C-alpha positions in Angstrom: 0.0 0.0 0.0 1.3 3.4 -0.9 2.0 5.6 2.1 0.2 8.6 0.5 -3.1 6.7 0.6 -3.1 6.3 4.4 -5.0 9.1 6.1 -2.9 11.5 8.3 -4.3 10.4 11.7 -2.9 6.9 11.1 0.6 8.3 10.8 0.0 10.3 14.1 -1.2 7.1 15.8 1.8 5.1 14.4 4.3 7.6 15.8 2.6 7.6 19.2 2.6 3.8 19.4 6.3 3.7 18.5 7.1 5.8 21.5 5.6 3.2 23.9 8.2 0.8 25.3 5.8 -2.0 25.9 4.3 -2.2 22.4 5.9 -4.1 19.7 7.2 -2.0 16.8 4.9 -3.4 14.1 2.6 -0.5 14.1 3.3 1.4 10.8 0.5 3.6 9.6 -0.4 1.4 6.6 -0.8 -1.7 8.8 -2.9 0.0 11.4 -5.2 1.5 8.7 -5.6 -1.9 7.0 -6.6 -3.5 10.3 -9.2 -0.8 10.8 -10.5 -1.1 7.3 -10.8 -4.9 7.8 -12.9 -4.4 10.9 -10.1 -5.6 13.2 -9.3 -2.3 15.0 -11.0 0.5 16.9 -9.6 4.0 17.1 -11.0 6.8 19.3 -10.1 10.4 18.5 -10.3 13.6 20.6 -13.9 14.8 20.3 -12.8 18.2 19.0 -10.0 17.0 16.6 -10.6 14.0 14.4 -6.9 13.7 13.5 -5.9 13.3 17.2 -6.1 9.6 18.0 -6.3 9.0 21.8 -7.1 5.3 22.0 -6.6 2.3 19.9 -7.1 -1.5 20.0 -6.5 -4.2 17.4 -7.1 -7.9 16.9 -4.2 -9.3 15.0 -4.5 -12.4 12.8 -2.5 -15.3 14.2 -0.9 -18.3 12.4 -3.7 -20.6 13.5 -6.5 -18.5 12.0 -7.6 -17.0 15.4 -7.4 -13.3 16.2 -5.5 -12.1 19.2 -5.8 -8.9 21.1 -2.3 -7.7 20.5 -2.7 -3.9 20.9 -4.6 -1.9 23.5 -3.3 1.7 23.9 -4.5 5.0 25.4 -2.6 8.2 24.9 -1.0 9.1 28.2 -3.1 12.3 29.0 -6.3 10.2 28.7 -5.3 7.2 30.8 -7.4 6.2 33.8 -10.5 7.5 32.0 -12.1 4.2 31.0 -11.1 4.4 27.4 -9.2 1.1 27.4 -12.4 -0.6 28.6 -14.4 1.1 25.9 -12.0 0.0 23.2 -11.8 -3.6 24.5 -15.6 -3.7 24.6 -15.9 -2.5 21.0 -13.3 -5.1 19.9 -15.0 -8.0 21.6 -18.6 -7.4 20.5 
């Protein structure tokens, strides 16, 4: 996938995830966007700025055909607000 096709907010999200020490560095913008387009990811944005991702979760395809929760992230200023539970709930419905 051409990087120019990926919406800007996915690049913002990718850069934020790369700064987290406990998250594997497989989160390039194109991969995140593709997961979302395939219905395997949830992203929440700041209510006033749609290009400001503040929470994200993804189900990653595994080798045995199952999906695993491999990413659950909330931007530091928004932690302890219940967003992780909301993302998890949306992913497991």
